[in-house]
N, C-alpha and C positions, 0 to 999 in steps of 0.2 A: 643566761644558757652563755654569754663566753662559753666558756671551758666543753659542753657539749661538744658545739659548736666547734670549735679546735680536733676535738677526740671524731668528729662524723670524719674530718679528710687528713686526721694523720698517718691512715698505713698508706695512703697514696702521698703527703708529703719526704717521710721515709723511705720510698719506692725515689722520687724524684732527687732525694740526696745518694741513694749509693748509685744510682746514676751520674749524681757530676765526677764526684770519688775518683767511678772507674774515669771518668774524662779527666781531668785536670791526673787523675795520677796517668794511663795511655798521653797524653800532651806536651809532660814531663819529661815520660821516657827516664827513668828514673836519674833526670841532672845533663842527661844525653845533649839534649837541646831544650829551647824554651818556643810555650804554646806561643801559636800561631794572633794574630785578629781576632781568626776567625772561630778558634774555638775558644779562645776566653772569653767572646761572645759567646759564645752558643752557650759552656761553662755559665758569665750569669744570668744569662733568661732560665736556665736549668733549675735554679735555684736562689734565684728569687718566690717571693712569694704566690699561691699558688691566686691564678686567674678573678676578684673581685669586684661585683658590682653593691652601689653602695656603700660598701665598706666591707661585704656579707660574702662569702667562699660558694661557688656557684654551687655547691653542695647544697644550702643553706637556699636558693632558690630554687632548687629540685625538688627540695621536699616540701617549701611555700605552698606551690604552686598545687603539688600533689598533697598536701590539705588542705589550698583552698577550694580544688572542686571535690574532694569526697565532701570537705559541708556543702558546701554551695548544692551537689547530685540529691548527699543525703537528708536534707532539711529538706529540699524542692519535696522532689518523692515523700520523703515520710508521711508529711504536710495534710498530700495533698488527699494521698492513699489511706490514713486516721479517716478524715472524712469521710473521703470514698465507702466507705469501713462503719460508720455508724447512719451514713446518710440512707448507708442501704438493706437499712434493720440490723446494724449489728448495737447491739447496748454493752455489751459487755464489757467491763470500764476497768474490772482485774484479768477479762482477756488480753487485753490491749496493750493495759500499763503495762506486762509478763511479754508480750508483745519489741514493745521498745528495748527490753533488754539483754529478753532469749540469743540476738539473733549473732552472741559475743565467739560461736565455733567458725563465724568462715577467717575470722582473721587469726587462726592458729596456721594454717601454709601458708602468707607470708612471715610470719613470725616463723615457723620453723627454715624458711628459705635464708631470714636472717642468720638462723644459727650455723648452717652450714657454709655461708661462705663469710662469716668470720669462725667457722675450722671450730664454736666454740660444743665446747659437752652440754649437753641436754642438761642434764643430772646436774652438772654445773650452776649452770645456767640457773634455773627454776629453782635452786637453792639459793642462791645468788639473790630472787627474786621477792620472793616469799618469805621472811624471815616470822620467827614470833610479833614483831613489834610492828611489818609492814601489813603482814596478817591479819593483823585487831583495825589496822588504819584498814585495810577492802573493806572489811567487813562493817564499820562505821560507813566508809558513803555506796556501799551498798546496800542497805540502810534505806540512808537521802538519796541517790540515786531512785528506788523503791518508789519511795514515798510524794517524791518530784514525780516521778511518770502516771502516777494517780492523781495528780491533780491536773496531767496539763492535758490525762486523760479527762479528765468529769468532762475542763473547759474546750476541749477540745469536739465534746459530743451535746454542746450546748452551743459554740459561737460558731456564726461565721470563718474561712481561713483562715479570709479576709486579715475581720476584725481581731483572731487567735496574731491570729502575725504581727496584725502596729501595740496588742498588748503585748507581748513576745518582747518588743526591741522596749519596757520598761527595767528590763532586767540589766543595763548596759547604766544604766543611774545607782542598782542598785549594789552594782560591780565594782567602780566608780569605786565608791567606799571602803567597801570588802575590801579592795585591791592595795585600798593607802592602805590601809588598820595592819593587813596580813602580813602583807610584804612588800612595804612604804616605796608605793606608787604612786610617782609624781605628777604628781595634774598638773600639768602649764593653765592658760589662759584657751585654748582654742582648743585642750581636753575639757575645759570645764562647761567650753561652750555648747562643745559636741552632746556634754550629758544635759545639759539645759533644757535643748533645744531638743530632744527623741521623748524628753520625760512630758516637756509638751503636748508635746503631736498625740501622748498617749490618753494624760487626760484631754483633749480632743475630743477621744473617739466616745467617751461617758456623756457628750451630749447627741451621738446621733443613737443614741438608740432607742430608740421607742421605731425607729423608720428603721429598725438593721435586725430587728430581732427574723431568725429561719422559722418561717413555721410551721407552729406546731410548739414553739418553745414561747415558753410563759418570761410576763415580765420578770418573774421575779427564777426564772430558770434563768434570764441571762444576766442578770446584775450575779447571781450566785458565779458563771463563768467569767464572770471578769473578774471578779473576787479572789477566786482559786486558782487562777491564768495567776495572774497576779502575781500574787504567795509563791507558784512554782517557777514564776523569773526569780523570786529574790533569794529561794532556796540555790537554785542552781547556779545564781549569780555572786552565793558563797559556796557554792567549790569548787567554780576555776582556781580562786586564787590556791585551794587546798587541795588543789591540784598540782598547782608552779612549788607546793612549798614540800610537795610530794617528788616530785622532782631533781629537786636544788639540795632537803632538806636526806632525804632519804635513803638516796643513792649514792655513795661515793667517784667520785671522779671519774674516779675509774675504766666505771661501765658505764659510764653517762654520755652513754648513744637513744638512736631514735629509736633504738631495740623496746627499752624499759616502755616508750610510749604505749609499744603494743603490749607487751604482759601486764603494764599496770591495765592494759584497759578492757582482756580479757578479764583480771582476774575482778573488778568492780561488776566486768559485767553480768559474771555467774553468781557473784554473791548477792548481786538484785534478784537475777530474775529467781534463785532462790524463796527471797523474798517472797517475789509473786506468785510465786508457784504456789505458796499455805494460803497469802490473802485468797486467790483463786478457789481452792480445797477447803479455805473456812465459810466463805459466800456460798459454792457449791456450782463455780462457774466449772468449772472440770467434767461435773454432768448436764450443764445444762451446754456444752460449746458445740452438740452432737448436732441439737437441736434446733438451731439457732444455725448452725454450718446450712444444712436442712432446707428454711427458713429465708436466707437469705436471701434478697428481690434478684443480687444477677446472675445464680444461682450458688452449684455447690463449687467449683472449678476455680472460680472467681473470685470468692471468700479463705481460700486457701491461696492462691495465686498473691493475694491484695495482704494476706495475712503474712506470708514469707519474704515478699518483696520492701512490706513494710519494716518487717526487723529488717535488713536487710542492710535497707537506706537513713533507719537509727542510728544502727556501724559503721559504713558514712560517714555520719554526721559529730558523731561523739566523737572520733577517733580524727577527722580533719579537724574537732576543735582542739583536742586532745596536745593535735599534733600543730598546732599554731600557737596553744599556748604553752610547747613547748623552744617551739624556735623563737617566738619573742613573746609572750607575756596572757595575764591570765584578761586584761585589759582590751587585750589587739587580739583576740581570738573573740570576742563579748562587739564590737563593736564590728570587727568581720559580719558576724550572727546581721548585728542591724542591719546592715550591706540587703539581704535577703530582704527584705521590709519591700521596699520598694517593685522587686519580684515576685512574694505570694499574690498577692492581689490583685497581679493582674490577674494570673494564672488563675486566682479564684475565680474571677470573673471568666473566664473563656470554655475552664471543669464544668464548673456549677452554677454558674449567670450572678455569684452571686452580687447584692447591690454599693455599687460602688460612690459614697455620695460625697458634696462635696468639704466636708468637714475631714472626709479621708484621706480623698485627696490632698488636704495643708495635711496631715500629717506623715503620710508618705513625706510630703520635701521635705517635711521638716526632719526629719527623720531619714535623706538624702541629705540635705545642707551638715546633718552632725555627723557622719562618716563621712564627707568630704572633710570636713572640718576636723578630725581627726586623724584622718589620712596623709593635711597640711602640714600638722603640730609632726608626726612624726619624719614629713620632708626639713623641719627646716631644723629638729636636732639632728640630722645626719649633717647639713650646712655648717649646723654650728661647732660638731664636732670634724666635721671638716676641715673650718681655720684653729680651730683648735689643731690637730694633728700638721697644718700646717706653717703655725704660727712656732710652734714648737722644736722645726725640723729647721726653721730657722735659726 
C-alpha cells in the first residue's frame, strides 16, 4: 500500500514543490544576490518530506483514525441492534441479511464529494472502477458477502451478543492462514502468538455452552449458532485478503487512492443486497415483513429505526474494515476487529443482561492479549525499519 499512500499526498507535495521553486527564484533574484540564511532555511523546510508519524504521512493517520472509528461505532451499534431485532420478535433472517448490505446509498454522498475535490469526471471515474473484469469480481464478492451475512444472521438469532462476538474472533486464525497464502503476509512470532491465544479463547466458549443459552434456545440451536458463526467468520476472513488483492491488483497505481475503497464497497454491497433481496423473495419474507413490523414488541417506529440504523451501522463497519485493509493489510483489519471483543460483551451485559461467566472473562482477556501482541509486533517492525534506515543513512 506504499504507492497508494504516496498518491494520497501527491497533490500536497506538488504544491510544496511549487512554493519552493518560487521562493528560491525570488531569493536568487536572477543572479543579482545570494539567498539569505533565513531564505535557505525556509526553502529547505518546504522541500523536506511531509511531516510524518511512525514513518507514515499525516494523511495516512487521519484516514486510519477515521476508518478505525467507523469500524468501532459500526460494529458495536450494528451488533447490538441486530440482537435487539431478534429479541423483540424479529425472526426473518433474510430480511436482516438484506439489511446488512443495503445501507450502501449512504456512501454515495462522500464518494461524489471526493470526485468533486479531485476535479474528477464522474463518468470517467466510474468507467475506470467498473471495467468488465472488476464487475465480475464485484458479483463474486457480492455473492460471498450475501451468503456470509446470512450465516451471521443465523448465528446472531441463536447466540447472545457476547458469545457471538467472541466466536467471531476465530476469524483472526482463519485470516492469518488466508493472508499468508493469498497475499504473502509475513507471520512473526508475535503475530502467531496473537492468533493462538485468540483461537484458544474461542475454544473455551464451547465449555460454557450449557449455561450460556438464551431462554427459548435449545442446545441444538445453540450449537448450530456457534457452527454457522465459525463458518461465517472463516468466509469473512477469506474475503479480507481478497479485498486487499482487489486494491493492489485491480487498479492502476495512478488511481490508487482512498476513493477506490468507497467505489469497491458500494459495488460489492449493492450486488450483495440484490442477492439478499432474491433470497427474501424466494422465502416469502417480502410479504411477511409488514406483519412482522406490526407485531414487533417495541412498536412499528422502533422496528423501522432498528433496521435503518442497523443498515447504516453495518456500512460503517464494512467501510472502516476496508479502509484499514487499504491503508495497512487484511490481517491488521482483522486484528482491529478482534480488539472490539472486550467491548461488545460488556455492552451486551449492559443492554441485554447477557450472562458473563468466568470462562467468558478468560476468553476476553485472551482476545485482549492477542490484540496487544499484534500491536507490539507492528511496533517492533517499525523500530526495525527505522534502525535499518539509520544504518543506510550513515
